[in-house]
C-alpha positions as CSV (number, residue, x, y, z in Angstrom):
1,X,5.8,-43.6,33.1
2,X,7.7,-40.7,31.4
3,X,6.6,-39.1,28.2
4,X,9.0,-37.6,25.7
5,X,7.7,-34.9,23.4
6,X,9.7,-34.0,20.4
7,X,9.3,-30.4,19.3
8,X,11.6,-30.3,16.2
9,X,8.6,-29.4,14.0
10,X,7.6,-26.6,16.4
11,X,11.1,-25.3,16.4
12,X,11.3,-25.4,12.5
13,X,7.9,-23.6,12.4
14,X,9.1,-20.9,14.9
15,X,12.3,-20.4,13.0
16,X,10.5,-20.1,9.6
17,X,8.0,-17.6,11.0
18,X,10.8,-15.6,12.7
19,X,12.7,-15.4,9.4
20,X,9.6,-14.5,7.4
21,X,8.8,-11.8,10.0
22,X,11.8,-9.8,8.7
23,X,9.6,-9.1,5.6
24,X,8.0,-10.5,2.5
25,X,11.3,-11.1,0.7
26,X,12.4,-13.6,3.3
27,X,10.3,-16.3,1.7
28,X,8.0,-19.1,2.6
29,X,4.2,-19.0,2.9
30,X,4.3,-16.2,5.4
31,X,6.5,-14.0,3.2
32,X,4.3,-14.7,0.3
33,X,1.2,-13.7,2.3
34,X,3.0,-10.4,3.2
35,X,3.6,-9.7,-0.5
36,X,-0.1,-10.3,-1.1
37,X,-0.9,-7.8,1.7
38,X,1.0,-5.2,-0.2
39,X,-0.9,-5.9,-3.4
40,X,-4.2,-5.9,-1.6
41,X,-3.5,-2.6,0.1
42,X,-2.2,-0.9,-3.1
43,X,-5.3,-2.2,-4.9
44,X,-7.7,-0.8,-2.3
45,X,-5.8,2.5,-2.2
46,X,-5.7,2.8,-6.0
47,X,-9.5,2.1,-6.3
48,X,-10.2,4.6,-3.6
49,X,-8.0,7.2,-5.3
50,X,-9.8,6.6,-8.6
51,X,-13.2,7.0,-7.0
52,X,-12.3,10.1,-4.9
53,X,-10.5,11.8,-7.8
54,X,-13.9,12.0,-9.5
55,X,-15.4,13.8,-6.5
56,X,-16.8,12.6,-3.3
57,X,-15.5,10.6,-0.3
58,X,-13.4,12.6,2.1
59,X,-11.6,14.6,-0.6
60,X,-12.6,18.3,-0.8
61,X,-14.0,19.1,-4.2
62,X,-12.0,21.4,-6.6
63,X,-12.9,25.0,-6.5
64,X,-15.0,26.3,-9.4
65,X,-12.1,28.5,-10.6
66,X,-9.8,25.5,-10.7
67,X,-12.4,23.4,-12.6
68,X,-12.8,26.2,-15.2
69,X,-9.0,26.5,-15.6
70,X,-8.6,22.7,-16.0
71,X,-11.5,22.5,-18.5
72,X,-9.9,25.3,-20.5
73,X,-6.5,23.6,-20.5
74,X,-7.8,20.2,-21.5
75,X,-10.8,21.2,-23.5
76,X,-13.0,18.7,-21.7
77,X,-16.0,18.9,-19.4
78,X,-15.1,16.6,-16.5
79,X,-11.9,17.1,-14.5
80,X,-10.4,14.8,-12.0
81,X,-8.6,15.6,-8.7
82,X,-4.8,14.7,-8.5
83,X,-4.8,12.8,-11.8
84,X,-3.2,15.3,-14.2
85,X,0.1,13.5,-14.5
86,X,-1.0,10.2,-12.9
87,X,2.3,10.0,-11.0
88,X,0.7,9.6,-7.6
89,X,-2.0,7.4,-9.0
90,X,0.5,5.2,-10.9
91,X,2.5,4.6,-7.7
92,X,-0.4,2.6,-6.3
93,X,-0.4,-0.1,-8.9
94,X,-1.1,-3.5,-7.3
95,X,1.5,-5.1,-9.5
96,X,4.2,-2.8,-8.0
97,X,6.0,-2.0,-11.2
98,X,9.0,0.2,-10.5
99,X,7.0,3.5,-10.5
100,X,9.0,6.5,-9.5
101,X,8.3,7.4,-5.9
102,X,6.4,4.2,-5.0
103,X,7.7,2.1,-2.2
104,X,7.1,-1.3,-0.7
105,X,9.7,-2.1,1.9
106,X,10.2,-5.0,4.2
107,X,9.8,-4.1,7.9
108,X,9.8,-6.3,10.9
109,X,6.5,-8.2,11.0
110,X,5.1,-6.5,7.9
111,X,5.6,-4.2,4.9
112,X,5.6,-0.5,4.4
113,X,3.6,0.7,1.3
114,X,3.3,4.2,0.0
115,X,5.5,6.9,-1.4
116,X,9.1,7.5,-0.6
117,X,12.6,7.9,-2.0
118,X,14.2,10.8,-3.8
119,X,12.5,10.6,-7.2
120,X,11.7,14.1,-8.3
121,X,8.2,15.1,-9.4
122,X,8.5,16.2,-13.1
123,X,6.5,19.4,-12.6
124,X,7.0,20.2,-9.0
125,X,9.8,21.5,-7.0
126,X,10.1,18.5,-4.6
127,X,10.1,14.7,-4.6
128,X,7.1,12.6,-5.4
129,X,7.0,11.6,-1.7
130,X,6.9,15.3,-0.7
131,X,4.1,16.1,-3.1
132,X,2.2,13.1,-1.8
133,X,2.7,14.2,1.8
134,X,1.4,17.7,1.0
135,X,-1.7,16.3,-0.6
136,X,-2.1,13.8,2.3
137,X,-2.1,16.5,5.0
138,X,-3.0,19.6,3.1
139,X,-1.3,23.0,3.2
140,X,-3.5,25.7,4.7
141,X,-0.9,28.4,3.9
142,X,-1.5,27.7,0.2
143,X,-5.2,27.0,0.6
144,X,-4.7,23.4,-0.3
145,X,-7.1,21.0,1.5
146,X,-6.0,17.6,2.7
147,X,-6.8,14.8,0.3
148,X,-5.7,11.6,2.2
149,X,-4.3,9.0,-0.1
150,X,-2.7,6.5,2.3
151,X,-5.4,5.5,4.9
152,X,-6.4,2.6,7.0
153,X,-8.0,-0.1,4.9
154,X,-11.6,-1.1,5.5
155,X,-12.6,-4.1,7.5
156,X,-13.1,-6.3,4.4
157,X,-9.5,-5.7,3.3
158,X,-8.1,-6.3,6.8
159,X,-10.2,-9.5,7.0
160,X,-8.8,-10.7,3.7
161,X,-5.2,-10.0,4.9
162,X,-5.9,-11.9,8.1
163,X,-7.3,-14.8,6.1
164,X,-4.2,-14.9,3.8
165,X,-1.9,-14.9,6.9
166,X,-4.0,-17.6,8.6
167,X,-3.7,-19.8,5.5
168,X,0.0,-19.1,5.2
169,X,0.6,-20.0,8.9
170,X,-1.3,-23.3,8.3
171,X,0.8,-24.1,5.3
172,X,4.0,-23.2,7.1
173,X,3.0,-25.4,10.0
174,X,2.4,-28.3,7.6
175,X,5.8,-27.8,5.9
176,X,7.5,-27.5,9.3
177,X,6.1,-30.6,10.9
178,X,6.8,-33.0,8.1
179,X,9.5,-35.3,9.2
180,X,12.7,-34.2,7.6
């Protein structure tokens, strides 16, 4: 006795996931999960930046002469690393306001988050993206240590991202298999 399997729901699911794979702005539950990925990553990165700018982590501390100069300029005791103008820090806002130099771009099967574009740094000679890259990698010729800003997220953040996508795929499956 022959059995007929109808796979319209599976085809709708595959088409929806393929469309969403073009990036978060392509909609549906999968696209929404990718947008949440960006917010989670920026939130983790901004929190890390805030913590490390106060000293510690894998960021080299400021030299005593730099600390004295900054204290004299600001008239305060504590100084932070890479916070003076808050341009790099502000570009990591989880709400992704249109900060100069901040990017979140659709890429196939994900998003790209970080710094980019041609926005000029107000007090530097280059773009915000160039300034971020210099701090990310360091510049031994100018005695500037690397202070990585964009790094791999910890397991807890990756697990949360996976959980969001798993829920999105389940929701997409439900939407795709409803007779329509």
